[in-house]
C-alpha positions, 0 to 999 in steps of 0.5 A: 500499499502507498503511505498516505501523503503528509500534510505540511504543518500550517501556522496561518490560523494561529498567527492570525489569532495572535495578531488579532489579539495583539491588535485588540490589546493595543486598541483597548490600552489606547482607549484606556489612555495607557498608550496613545491610540495611534501607537508609538508613531502617534506619541511623537506627533503633536495633537492638531490643536497643538499644531494650530496654536504653534502655527498661529503664533499664540502663546501656549498657557504653559509657555507664558513667562511666570509672574507676568502682571497686567500693567495699568494704563497710564491716564490720558493727558488732560484736555484742558492742557492745550495742544502741541508739544509741551510739558504738563503738570497736574497738581491734583494728580501729582503727575507729569506728561511729556507730550509731542505734537502730532503730525499734520492732522494727527493727535498729539502723542504722550511720550512719557507720563509719571508721578512726581512730588510737587510743593507742600506750599501753595506757591504755583498757580495753574497756567501756561509757562515756558522753560527759561533756564536749565542746569545739569547740576544744582544746589538748593537753598538751605538744607534742600540738598543737591539735584540733577537735571533742573529745568526751570519754568517760573520763579517763586517768592524766594527761588526758581520753580522747576522740575529736577531729580529727587534731592540728595542731602548728606549722601541720602535722598530726601524722599523715596521713589515710592513716595512720588505722587505726594506733595513733599517738596519745598517749591519745585517738582521732584522726579525720579532720576530716569524721569528727570533725565527724560524731561531734560532731554525732552524740554529745551529752553522755550518749551511750553509748561502747562500747570493744571489744578 
């Protein structure tokens, strides 16, 4: 008798079963969030929302610099202060504005605004004045110390009145920058040194100075 032919061993069905089981396991783990639903390749790809945020130039929430604070908008220059290039000092607000005249037909531009410390005395009246003298360094009357960037625009009973840096007496400032915004001077308008330098650069002799109440 002729022996029955041997059938070759087939691995097809078990292999399909194993492959199907592995695919099911990956899908199940993906749905549970254990691995990315698209497999390892999906883990390396950014989500569509991330791509949109990055390509649109928006700052992602976790990319914002820490400690950033919203800055308060500076008050607009007072309408009663006129027009054109000028320095404005409001005694009620204890604030200075450096205003540049706009181009033809354009609005004036506020170049800088900041708090200052005016006089504790009633020695300055609202009105329009003009810078008439400037001194890079100056010495105050009596014990008022030395100062920088003195820009004079009127005269009081005993001395000139103008803008200058916070005076220094015996090596120490006579007030702190934190106190700016409160009347503390003997007649002039005290400014932080960077602001005093800015006004010095902005206001040559002849620049209008408008004082408001």
